[in-house]
LOROZA-562480 format. One line per field, with one value per residue (C-alpha): y, x, z; residue in three letters; residue number from 0. Coordinates in nm, 2 decimals. Example, Ala and Ser with C-alpha at 12.3 -4.5 7.8 and 13.67 -1.06 7.14 Angstrom:
BEGIN
north: -0.45/-0.11
east: 1.23/1.37
up: 0.78/0.71
rest: ala/ser
nr: 0/1
# end
This chain:
BEGIN
north: 2.68/2.77/2.64/2.89/2.91/2.73/2.43/2.36/2.26/2.44/2.31/2.36/2.00/1.98/1.89/1.55/1.54/1.33/1.13/1.05/0.95/0.72/0.56/0.38/0.21/-0.09/-0.08/-0.27/-0.03/0.29/0.47/0.54/0.90/0.80/0.54/0.80/1.05/0.79/0.72/1.09/1.13/0.83/0.98/1.31/1.29/1.38/1.73/1.76/1.93/2.31/2.43/2.67/2.96/2.88/2.85/3.19/3.35/3.21/3.35/3.69/3.69/3.61/3.87/4.15/4.39/4.30/4.56/4.41/4.05/4.14/3.97/3.65/3.66/3.69/3.40/3.20/3.30/3.18/2.85/2.82/2.88/2.62/2.36/2.43/2.39/2.06/1.94/2.05/1.85/1.54/1.58/1.72/1.37/1.26/0.99/1.10/1.09/1.41/1.29/1.27/1.62/1.78/1.64/1.67/2.04/2.19/1.94/2.08/2.44/2.38/2.46/2.79/2.89/2.84/3.05/3.34/3.36/3.25/3.53/3.63/3.43/3.53/3.27/3.10/2.74/2.69/2.80/2.57/2.28/2.34/2.36/2.04/1.84/1.96/1.99/1.61/1.56/1.84/1.85/2.08/2.31/2.44/2.74/2.94/3.00/2.95/2.61/2.56/2.53/2.29/2.06/2.06/1.96/1.69/1.54/1.55/1.38/1.11/1.03/1.06/0.73/0.90/1.11/0.82/0.74/0.39/0.18/0.08/-0.30/-0.50/-0.59/-0.96/-1.14/-1.21/-0.84/-0.74/-1.00/-0.88/-0.51/-0.60/-0.80/-0.51/-0.26/-0.49/-0.43/-0.70/-0.93/-0.81/-0.94/-1.21/-1.16/-1.44/-1.27/-0.94/-1.11/-1.28/-0.96/-0.77/-1.05/-1.06/-0.69/-0.78/-1.05/-0.82/-0.57/-0.84/-1.03/-0.77/-0.43/-0.55/-0.31/-0.48/-0.15/-0.11/-0.48/-0.43/-0.13/-0.33/-0.61/-0.37/-0.26/-0.62/-0.70/-0.40/-0.50/-0.88/-0.94/-1.30/-1.35/-1.68/-1.61/-1.50/-1.77/-1.66/-1.30/-1.38/-1.58/-1.28/-1.05/-1.28/-1.25/-0.87/-0.85/-1.07/-0.84/-0.55/-0.74/-0.75/-1.12/-1.10/-0.98/-1.25/-1.52/-1.39/-1.45/-1.79/-1.90/-1.78/-1.92/-2.27/-2.30/-2.67/-2.63/-2.41/-2.57/-2.39/-2.50/-2.72/-2.43/-2.19/-2.45/-2.49/-2.11/-2.09/-2.35/-2.14/-1.82/-2.01/-2.15/-1.80/-1.67/-1.95/-2.18/-2.49/-2.73/-2.57/-2.56/-2.94/-3.00/-2.78/-2.94/-3.29/-3.24/-3.50/-3.24/-3.29/-3.05/-2.94/-3.02/-2.67/-2.68/-3.04/-2.92/-2.64/-2.87/-3.14/-2.88/-2.69/-3.01/-3.11/-2.77/-2.75/-3.10/-2.99/-2.68/-2.88/-3.12/-3.42/-3.49/-3.84/-3.74/-3.41/-3.59/-3.83/-3.55/-3.35/-3.65/-3.73/-3.37/-3.38/-3.71/-3.60/-3.25/-3.27/-2.93/-2.78/-2.42/-2.52/-2.76/-2.55/-2.48/-2.85/-2.97/-2.72/-2.83/-3.20/-3.13/-2.94/-3.23/-3.49/-3.33/-3.32/-3.61
east: -2.17/-1.81/-1.64/-1.60/-1.33/-1.55/-1.59/-1.22/-0.93/-0.61/-0.47/-0.78/-0.91/-1.29/-1.38/-1.53/-1.87/-1.91/-2.19/-1.98/-1.69/-1.91/-2.09/-1.78/-1.70/-1.85/-1.96/-1.65/-1.40/-1.55/-1.38/-1.59/-1.64/-1.74/-1.98/-2.15/-2.17/-2.32/-2.59/-2.67/-2.70/-2.92/-3.16/-3.20/-3.53/-3.53/-3.68/-3.99/-3.95/-4.00/-4.33/-4.35/-4.42/-4.11/-3.90/-4.04/-3.94/-3.59/-3.56/-3.68/-3.44/-3.14/-3.24/-3.26/-2.96/-2.71/-2.85/-3.20/-3.08/-2.88/-3.12/-3.11/-2.73/-2.74/-2.97/-2.73/-2.44/-2.62/-2.70/-2.33/-2.25/-2.50/-2.37/-2.01/-2.10/-2.26/-1.96/-1.73/-1.93/-1.90/-1.52/-1.41/-1.38/-1.02/-0.88/-1.06/-0.85/-0.73/-0.87/-1.22/-1.20/-1.06/-1.33/-1.64/-1.62/-1.62/-1.89/-2.15/-2.07/-2.10/-2.47/-2.46/-2.14/-2.31/-2.60/-2.38/-2.12/-2.31/-2.36/-2.71/-2.78/-2.99/-3.25/-3.38/-3.32/-2.95/-2.99/-3.30/-3.10/-2.82/-3.06/-3.24/-2.92/-2.74/-3.00/-3.06/-2.69/-2.67/-2.78/-3.08/-3.07/-3.41/-3.28/-2.96/-2.90/-2.56/-2.49/-2.53/-2.18/-2.29/-2.44/-2.12/-1.92/-2.18/-2.14/-1.76/-1.76/-2.00/-1.81/-1.45/-1.32/-1.01/-1.22/-1.39/-1.26/-1.13/-1.31/-1.10/-1.02/-1.21/-1.01/-0.94/-1.02/-0.65/-0.56/-0.85/-0.74/-0.38/-0.50/-0.72/-0.44/-0.20/-0.44/-0.57/-0.44/-0.21/-0.35/-0.29/0.03/-0.03/0.09/0.34/0.49/0.52/0.68/0.93/1.02/1.07/1.29/1.49/1.58/1.69/1.92/2.07/2.15/2.33/2.52/2.58/2.58/2.71/2.47/2.31/2.15/1.96/1.87/1.72/1.52/1.37/1.29/1.11/0.90/0.82/0.72/0.49/0.32/0.31/0.31/0.21/0.36/0.41/0.78/0.82/1.08/1.30/1.27/1.38/1.68/1.78/1.74/1.98/2.24/2.21/2.24/2.55/2.71/2.65/2.79/2.46/2.48/2.24/1.96/2.04/2.04/1.70/1.55/1.71/1.56/1.21/1.19/1.20/1.38/1.33/1.15/1.42/1.70/1.95/1.77/2.07/2.31/2.09/2.06/2.44/2.47/2.23/2.46/2.77/2.60/2.48/2.83/2.98/2.74/2.83/2.53/2.71/2.45/2.19/2.45/2.52/2.16/2.21/2.55/2.42/2.13/2.08/1.97/2.15/2.44/2.70/3.07/3.14/2.84/2.94/3.29/3.16/2.91/3.18/3.43/3.17/3.05/3.40/3.48/3.16/3.22/3.57/3.43/3.18/3.46/3.37/3.73/3.70/3.41/3.57/3.90/3.70/3.52/3.83/4.03/3.74/3.75/4.12/4.08/3.79/3.92/4.30/4.34/4.02/4.01/3.98/4.28/4.52/4.26/4.16/4.52/4.59/4.27/4.37/4.72/4.56/4.31/4.59/4.75/4.43/4.44
up: -6.45/-6.36/-6.06/-5.78/-5.52/-5.27/-5.51/-5.58/-5.37/-5.32/-5.65/-5.86/-5.81/-5.75/-5.39/-5.33/-5.17/-4.85/-5.00/-5.31/-5.08/-4.87/-5.17/-5.29/-4.95/-4.77/-4.41/-4.30/-4.46/-4.30/-4.02/-3.71/-3.81/-4.17/-4.04/-3.81/-4.10/-4.33/-4.06/-4.04/-4.42/-4.44/-4.19/-4.39/-4.59/-4.96/-5.00/-5.23/-5.57/-5.57/-5.69/-6.00/-5.76/-5.56/-5.88/-6.00/-5.66/-5.69/-6.04/-5.93/-5.64/-5.87/-6.12/-5.86/-5.81/-5.53/-5.30/-5.32/-5.25/-4.94/-4.71/-4.92/-4.91/-4.53/-4.50/-4.72/-4.50/-4.19/-4.36/-4.44/-4.07/-3.95/-4.19/-4.10/-3.73/-3.78/-3.98/-3.70/-3.45/-3.66/-3.72/-3.38/-3.22/-3.14/-3.36/-3.68/-3.99/-4.16/-4.50/-4.36/-4.21/-4.52/-4.74/-4.51/-4.42/-4.77/-4.89/-4.65/-4.76/-5.14/-5.16/-4.97/-5.16/-5.50/-5.39/-5.27/-5.54/-5.86/-6.11/-6.23/-6.54/-6.83/-6.76/-6.44/-6.54/-6.45/-6.08/-6.06/-6.18/-5.93/-5.64/-5.74/-5.77/-5.46/-5.20/-5.15/-5.08/-4.81/-4.45/-4.41/-4.11/-3.97/-3.78/-3.84/-3.47/-3.32/-3.18/-2.80/-2.65/-2.38/-2.64/-2.83/-2.52/-2.44/-2.79/-2.76/-2.42/-2.53/-2.85/-2.72/-2.58/-2.43/-2.19/-2.03/-1.68/-1.64/-1.39/-1.09/-1.08/-0.83/-0.53/-0.52/-0.19/-0.13/-0.15/0.07/0.34/0.32/0.36/0.66/0.82/0.78/0.94/1.21/1.56/1.70/1.97/2.33/2.49/2.76/3.12/3.08/2.78/2.96/3.26/3.04/2.86/3.19/3.34/3.02/3.07/3.43/3.30/3.05/3.32/3.53/3.26/2.98/3.15/3.49/3.65/3.96/4.08/3.76/3.77/4.12/4.00/3.72/3.96/4.19/3.89/3.81/4.17/4.18/3.85/3.92/4.30/4.24/3.90/3.73/3.72/4.07/4.16/3.86/3.97/4.33/4.20/3.99/4.29/4.49/4.21/4.22/4.60/4.60/4.33/4.57/4.87/5.05/5.16/5.46/5.23/4.97/5.25/5.37/5.02/4.99/5.32/5.22/4.87/4.73/4.40/4.35/4.02/3.87/3.66/3.89/4.21/4.33/4.28/4.48/4.77/4.79/4.78/5.08/5.26/5.19/5.32/5.63/5.70/5.66/5.92/6.17/6.10/5.99/6.12/5.89/5.61/5.62/5.51/5.20/5.11/5.14/4.89/4.63/4.37/4.04/4.02/3.78/3.84/3.97/4.22/4.33/4.41/4.62/4.80/4.89/5.01/5.21/5.37/5.48/5.62/5.82/5.98/6.07/6.23/6.43/6.55/6.35/6.26/6.10/5.88/5.79/5.69/5.47/5.29/5.23/5.10/4.87/4.75/4.67/4.50/4.29/4.22/4.24/4.08/4.23/4.34/4.71/4.69/4.91/5.17/5.19/5.23/5.51/5.69/5.66/5.81/6.10/6.16/6.17/6.47/6.67/6.92
rest: unk/unk/unk/unk/unk/unk/unk/unk/unk/unk/unk/unk/unk/unk/unk/unk/unk/unk/unk/unk/unk/unk/unk/unk/unk/unk/unk/unk/unk/unk/unk/unk/unk/unk/unk/unk/unk/unk/unk/unk/unk/unk/unk/unk/unk/unk/unk/unk/unk/unk/unk/unk/unk/unk/unk/unk/unk/unk/unk/unk/unk/unk/unk/unk/unk/unk/unk/unk/unk/unk/unk/unk/unk/unk/unk/unk/unk/unk/unk/unk/unk/unk/unk/unk/unk/unk/unk/unk/unk/unk/unk/unk/unk/unk/unk/unk/unk/unk/unk/unk/unk/unk/unk/unk/unk/unk/unk/unk/unk/unk/unk/unk/unk/unk/unk/unk/unk/unk/unk/unk/unk/unk/unk/unk/unk/unk/unk/unk/unk/unk/unk/unk/unk/unk/unk/unk/unk/unk/unk/unk/unk/unk/unk/unk/unk/unk/unk/unk/unk/unk/unk/unk/unk/unk/unk/unk/unk/unk/unk/unk/unk/unk/unk/unk/unk/unk/unk/unk/unk/unk/unk/unk/unk/unk/unk/unk/unk/unk/unk/unk/unk/unk/unk/unk/unk/unk/unk/unk/unk/unk/unk/unk/unk/unk/unk/unk/unk/unk/unk/unk/unk/unk/unk/unk/unk/unk/unk/unk/unk/unk/unk/unk/unk/unk/unk/unk/unk/unk/unk/unk/unk/unk/unk/unk/unk/unk/unk/unk/unk/unk/unk/unk/unk/unk/unk/unk/unk/unk/unk/unk/unk/unk/unk/unk/unk/unk/unk/unk/unk/unk/unk/unk/unk/unk/unk/unk/unk/unk/unk/unk/unk/unk/unk/unk/unk/unk/unk/unk/unk/unk/unk/unk/unk/unk/unk/unk/unk/unk/unk/unk/unk/unk/unk/unk/unk/unk/unk/unk/unk/unk/unk/unk/unk/unk/unk/unk/unk/unk/unk/unk/unk/unk/unk/unk/unk/unk/unk/unk/unk/unk/unk/unk/unk/unk/unk/unk/unk/unk/unk/unk/unk/unk/unk/unk/unk/unk/unk/unk/unk/unk/unk/unk/unk/unk/unk/unk/unk/unk/unk/unk/unk/unk/unk/unk/unk/unk/unk/unk/unk/unk/unk/unk/unk
nr: 0/1/2/3/4/5/6/7/8/9/10/11/12/13/14/15/16/17/18/19/20/21/22/23/24/25/26/27/28/29/30/31/32/33/34/35/36/37/38/39/40/41/42/43/44/45/46/47/48/49/50/51/52/53/54/55/56/57/58/59/60/61/62/63/64/65/66/67/68/69/70/71/72/73/74/75/76/77/78/79/80/81/82/83/84/85/86/87/88/89/90/91/92/93/94/95/96/97/98/99/100/101/102/103/104/105/106/107/108/109/110/111/112/113/114/115/116/117/118/119/120/121/122/123/124/125/126/127/128/129/130/131/132/133/134/135/136/137/138/139/140/141/142/143/144/145/146/147/148/149/150/151/152/153/154/155/156/157/158/159/160/161/162/163/164/165/166/167/168/169/170/171/172/173/174/175/176/177/178/179/180/181/182/183/184/185/186/187/188/189/190/191/192/193/194/195/196/197/198/199/200/201/202/203/204/205/206/207/208/209/210/211/212/213/214/215/216/217/218/219/220/221/222/223/224/225/226/227/228/229/230/231/232/233/234/235/236/237/238/239/240/241/242/243/244/245/246/247/248/249/250/251/252/253/254/255/256/257/258/259/260/261/262/263/264/265/266/267/268/269/270/271/272/273/274/275/276/277/278/279/280/281/282/283/284/285/286/287/288/289/290/291/292/293/294/295/296/297/298/299/300/301/302/303/304/305/306/307/308/309/310/311/312/313/314/315/316/317/318/319/320/321/322/323/324/325/326/327/328/329/330/331/332/333/334/335/336/337/338/339/340/341/342/343/344/345/346/347/348/349/350/351/352
# end
């Protein structure tokens, strides 16, 4: 029988059947699509031989004119369509090689093409031989119905590795702990921390911004929130500083007389300050108790205490003791800031009988 256009390639070379292509390969050398095709071919049962009656009907159908065999040709065309659809399903997976696709599609269509394009022979035997040799190598299709589109997509999704969604990596315990720590609310701020923060703002207003009025406003807010705060002594000391900057000495002295600053590092300084304010208001007897304190002092505070003590004794008429205090001051602080005032007082005391 002559080769038809459906049995030859583009250059006249006979097409290779899929079964012949797979027969010469081992299981290890097959591609995934070839291995799947081999499994499908192995599952196709060998058809039984045609009975003499069937062979006679085939011969009669071939011998009829083309108009009489139109139904047979339509049936063959539908078989070709079904075979081509199955081959498309097998080869439509991504990653399949072009050589497998080019050899598999025509192979399934060879039988139907022979039945459609073969010329009517003088005898019945050549068509019978062609049918018997090619049917076992083809894939039989029961119904020539069109393939179900949803089933085609299902096969493609199941066989395509690129469409499978990657699973999210499990979160390691360290990352989970870090995420929980980032989203967790910070612990509530303690009262002591809040007090320290508010007083820090007061100190900034006094020392950096030089704004005693704003410092007093912040101190009022602190006192309203913490009337018995742990840092109440520190707040009162800051209030004294703000009042002195505003020239409100009487208010500052009232705070110094009502508050004990013994536990503060600057407690000695505040006591000497109270003595100075008392002496300035004419209360030298009370001031002497503040000047004679044994609290540890800095050099600057000690200078102020010794000078204030000598001046108060001189004001009270204790001339001998006042001279001793002022001479001690000039000896200890020869270039002190109260030097001139101390020398003038000593000269005045020396003329007193």
